[in-house]
N, C-alpha and C positions, 0 to 999 in steps of 0.2 A: 729112185730118190729118198735120200735118207733125211730125217725133221726131227729137231727139238727144241723144245718149248721150255725157256730158260726162265722161273720165277721168282723172282725177289719179292717174298710177302710181307718184306718190314717196311718197303715203300710201294708195293703193289704193283711192281715193275715187270715188264717181259721184254726178254729179249728173243731171240731166234737164230737157232745154227742151222743151216740147210746145204746140205751135199751133195754132188753127183756123184755117187760109187763108181760108174763106170771108171770115169775122169779122176777120181781121189780128191775132188777140189770143194773148197766149201766155202760160203760167205755167212757172215755174222751181222744182223740186223739191232741195231739199238744195243750194242754192250755195256755193262755195268762195268764198275772201273777196275772191279777185282778180277780181271780178266783169266786167273788161272783155270775157272771154270771151263770156258770154251776150250781152252789148250788141253785139257784134259779128255774131254767129249771126242775134240776130234783125233786126239792119240787112240782114244780106247777104239776108233771106228775108221783107224787107218784112213782118215781124211787129212788134208792142208788145206789149212786157210790162206786163202788165196783174195778175198776181196772182204773188206767191212766195210759197212754202209750205217745210214741214219735216216730215220725221216723226219727230222726235223734238228731246231737246236733247241733242246730240253730245257726244261726250267724246274724239274723235280729232283733232278741226279746228275751226278756228274759223270758225262759219256767216259766210257772206257776205248772208244774206237782208236783214238790216236798209241793209247800205249798198246794196242794190241796190234797195229801196225808196226810199233816199234821193235814187237818181240818175234812178228811171225815175217814181216818183210811184203806184208799183203798189199792191195791197193786198196786206196784211200777213197771211196764216191761219195759224195756227197751234194746236197742240192746248191745249185746254181740260180734258183727262182727265186722271185720274191722282191727283185728290185736291188739297188744298189746297198741300203741299210741292212739286209739279211744276209748279208754274205760271210762266208767261214773267212777268217784272217790267216789261214795259215794253208798250207800246199795240201792241195788234193786234185780231183778228177771232178770235172763238174757235171750234174746231173740236169736234165731238163726235159721238159714233158714230152712224153714221146720215146724218149730214150731207151733203149733194152741191154739190160744186161746178161750175158753171157756165162755160165758157168757149166761148163761143160756141154751134157744134153738137157739142160733147163734153161730158161731165160725168165728174166724179169723185166717186166715192163714199168719204165717211170711214168706215175700219173701225178700230176701239180691239183694238190688237193688243200689249197688255201681255206685257211678260216681261222682255226687254233692260232695259229701262227701264217706268216704270208708267205713265206719257203718251204713250207710241209709238203712231204711227197708221199706219197705210198707203191708199195709195188705189187704187180698182179704177175704172178708168177705159174708157168707154166710148164709141166713135165711132158716134154716132146716122144718119149717113147711109148710113154702110154695113151696121149690123148692129145689132140692140136688145138684143143680148147683151156683157155686158163682153168686154175683149181683152185687158187689159195689168193688172197689179197690180202699184206700185211698195211695195215693203215696209222701204226704208231697213233699220236694222239685225234685222229680224225675221228673216224668211228669208233666205240666202242660197244661193248656187249649193253643194248639196253639205253644209251646217251649217245651223244657225242661230245667233242672237245671243246671245252670252254673258250671262247673268244677275248675274254676281259684280262687273262693274266697279264699281258704286255702291259696296261694299263695300272693293274692293281699291284703287281708286285714290280712292275719294271720303271713305273710311272712314266709309261709313253701316251701321254693324253690324247684321248680323241680317236684310238683305236679299236676298242673294242666295237663299236657299230659299224665302223669297217670291217672288221674281221666278220663280223656274223651275216655280213652281206655276201662275202666271200663264201662264208660257209656253207649259205643256203645254195649257192652255186655249185659249189662242189657235190653237196649230196645228191644234186641233178645226175650229175655223172655218176656217183653212186649206183645210182637205182637203175640208170639203163645196164648195170652189168647183170649176167644171168644169174637166178637166185640160187644156182648149187655152187656158186664159189664159196668157199672157206673164210670168213674173215677173223685174222688173227691180231689183236688191235695191241696196244702198247701197255694198257694197263687193265687193271682187275677194281674191283670193291674194294675201297679205302683209298684210293687216289683222290689228292683234291683236285685232279684235272678235268673233272667234271661232276655233276651233282647227283648222279642216278646209275652208276658204273654196277653191271651185271658183276654176281660171283664165280659163274663160268667162265672158263677159259676161252674159249672161240665162239665163233654163231657163223651163220650165213646170211648172204646177202637176202635172201626169201625169206628169213626169218626177221632180221632187222627191219624190213621192208613193213609187216604187219606188225612189229610189238615195240618197235622203238618209236620215243613219244617225240623225237625230233624230226622224223620220216612221215608226220602225219599231215603235214601243213599245206602240202599243195602247191599254189601258187601266191600263200598270202603270207609275204614276207614279214609283213609289220608284226603278226602275232608270232611268228617265230620268233624273231629279235627279242620280242617283249619277254617272250616265254624261255628263252634262251640264257638271258640275263638277269633273270629273276631266280633268286636262291643259291646263288652259286656260295660255297663255302669260302670260309677266307684262303686268302694266299699266303701259304707260309713265308715269313720272312726270310727262308733262305733262297727265295726261289730267283731273286733278283742278281745272286753271286751265280747262282747254277748259269744262269743266262748267260752274263760276261763270261764267266771259266770255258764255258763250252763254244765259246764263238773266238776267243782269242787263242793266239799261240801262247800257252802254259808249262811249267816244270811238267814231267811226266812222271808218275809213280806205277812202275812195270809189277812192283812186288809188293805182299802184304809187309809193311812194316812191323817189327818188333821192339815194344817202348819198354824201356827201361823199368825193373822194378824199384824204387827209390828205398832207401836205407831211413830209419825214423830222422837221424840226422839230417839228412837231404831233404825230407819231406818239410820238415819242423822248420826249415831255413828259409823255404820259398813258400810257406802257408803263411808265415811272419811276415813276410815281405809282400804280402797281400795277395798271392798267386789265386786264381780261381780254383775251387775243389768243386767237381761233379763226383756226387755219392750216385752208384750206379745200382744200388741194392735194392731189395724188395720195399716197398715201401713201409709193411711193416715192422722190419728190421730197421729202418730209417729212424722211424719214429721212436724206438726205444732207447736209441742213442746215437746222436750224431754230431757233429763236428759244427762249432758255432759258424756260420757265414756261408756253411757247404749248401748246393745247391742240388736236390734229389730229383732225377731223372731215371728211372728204372730202364736198366738195361733189356729191356723186352722188344717184341716186334715194333713198336711206335717209338721207339727209343731215337733212332735219326732223326724222324719227324719233329719232336719236341728238342732236340739241340739243335737245330736249324732254326728253331722258334726264337732260342733264348739265347743261345752262343753266339758273338760276334767274332769276324775270321781272322780279326789280327791280335787276338786275345788267346794267349797262351793257356793251357789248363791241367791240372793233374785230377788222374780220374780213380775212383775209391772202388776197384773191382777186384772179383777172384781170379786169379793169375789164368784157371781155366776157360775164365772167360773173355779172355782180353784178343785173343782173336775175332771170335764173331762181334767185340764190341768194334775192334780196329775195322772189320770190315763194311760195318755199318756205317761210320763215321766218314771213312776213304768215300764212300760211294755219293756223298754230300761235300765232299772234299774240306773236311773239318780235320784235317792234319797237324794242327797245331798241338798236340799231345805232348806233354813236357814229360811226362813219367805217371807210375799208378802205384800205389801201396793196397794190399789187400784188407786191411784189420782196420779200425779205428782204436781197438782196446788195449795197445799197448801202445801208445803214444804219449801216457802218461799226462794226457789230457783229460781235464772233465769234460765230460759230454752233456748235450741238451737234451732233453724230451720232448716228441710234441704234443700239442694238448688238442688229443683225438677223442672226438664227443660223440654219443650213438641218438639214436632217434628220439630220447624223450628228453635229453639233456639241450638236443638241437629245439625240439618243440616250445623248452621252457625258456631258452634262451631266444626265442624270435621275439617272445611277449615282453624282452627286456626294454629299457626306455634308450639307456646307454650301446645299446648294440645296432651294428650295420651288417645286413647281411649282403654277402657278396655272391656274388652267381658267377666261374669262371668256365664255365660252357660257351660254345659258339652261340653265335646272333641266334642261327635257325632252331636252335633248341631250347634257347630263350624266351624267342617269341612262341615258340609251339606249346609254352607253359612252366611258368617258373614263380616262386614265392611269393606273394603279397607283398610289395614294398622292396625287395631284393635291389641290388644293386647290380648291373651285369657288365663285370668286365672282365672279359676274354683273357684266357692263360698268355696265350702267346704272343698278348701285346699287353698283357699286366705291368711291364715295365715302365711301357709309355704312359700309363693312364694310374699312376699311383694317386694323382691329384683326385680322382673320383674317388678314393676312400680318405676315412677321416681318421687320422692319427690317436684323435682326441677319446674318440668310440673303442667298444670290445669288438673286433672284429672278425665273424663268424664265416666262413668260407665252406663251399662246398662245388662241386660239380654232379656228375651223373655215376659214379661208384668209385670217386676214391682217385684215383689218378692224378688225374690232374689236377685235384685240390691238392693235393702231396705238393707236387709243385710248385704251386701257386705259394703255397705255406711256407715253402724254403723261400721264395723269392721276397714274399713279405718280412722276413725275420731278418733276411739279409739287408733289406732296406729300411729296418731300425722300425719296424711295429712293433712295438713290446706285447701287445694283447691280442692272439690270435687263435683260435678256436679253428679245428678242422671234422665238419660233420663228415667223414670219411663214408657212411654209407650211400650219401647222395640220393640225388632224385630216383633213384631206380629202387632204391629201398622206400623212400618217400610216395613214389605213386605205388608200389605193392601193395602198403599198407593203408590206399583210398585216404591219402592226406591232401587236403585243399591247394590247389595253386589255383592261378590268376590265369 
């Protein structure tokens, strides 16, 4: 048996390529959209991808299953569970509970494991030349290392009222099915630490059924469904804004993108034309470089591992934008954006210093200046961290306005006051700073050291 775990650390998303080396066939589970990764792995190991599948209709990334099928001619096998409202709207081979996928000398049994979503399935793999017993379970967003999939995303991200309690009940029953499996079965989930698909995901890539039985908080409730539901729904992280679009695009027939696009480097004249016409400019430079000199009305989201997540929070899918990025970074940035379907890139420039424009500088303050500022009468302190962080401890009197939803909560901020913002360590507050400046807030200061520096120096919290 051939097995490779493919992990996108930018979205904390796992996919898998599994092959029967005797027959030279492979299946890919939950592929990301830049599918050249799987083609290269298959070619290097003398495998042909003959089947592609998914564990469910994803909310956090744009699946590359159909792109991979278009390039390989593989069979597309997808869940037909969950009822009429949870069916994929394009051609595929339907999978039901108990179906068996055969791949040479390997089999994958389909288990319907609803809860995170109604149509969710898992795959129980048996390597028949080695043993008649199942050895691996691919759980998608059902069971993670140390956690289980959240059932509230459909309601919070996609607006499907009343689904979270029903999902929690389904998940409770699915967990019973999981706990009936042999302890030795390896568990390979769809996400790791950092994903918004759960609240306590572990950082190691895999686990076992037996280990999760003794250490996963969600598997400790016995028959107490009420307590399980209450604890499951409590404290889940904010659902990123782009999740609703992913749910839609992963379900419907959409245009395919089978290669990583190369975007045009704009001339000075080309850029200035669209900039002056009001096109959105996304500056991907480091926050320190951005603070030293940035274009008026540009937004700063650094091109790091969190880039796609924050772009998905801030951007609308129907709005074209220009990137500011080093040319050498453009492939990486493009891959990150295509994984969540943000394809509306008009072009890019790699410098802001040769445009003949006066740049603005960010008003970044240190801890002593922040401590003095919060004593001023005409200052509004704004904490742009998430709700869980804010509740755990914050500056007394601070206004909470999470950066991901800041644009829709600008009425919480008083333009007649001096706004002083902070997050945990400066990345999110830089995004917030650029959002506020773009939206007409003149007096904004950014305490870049954030709560990390504040708490390290034993400063007071509420």
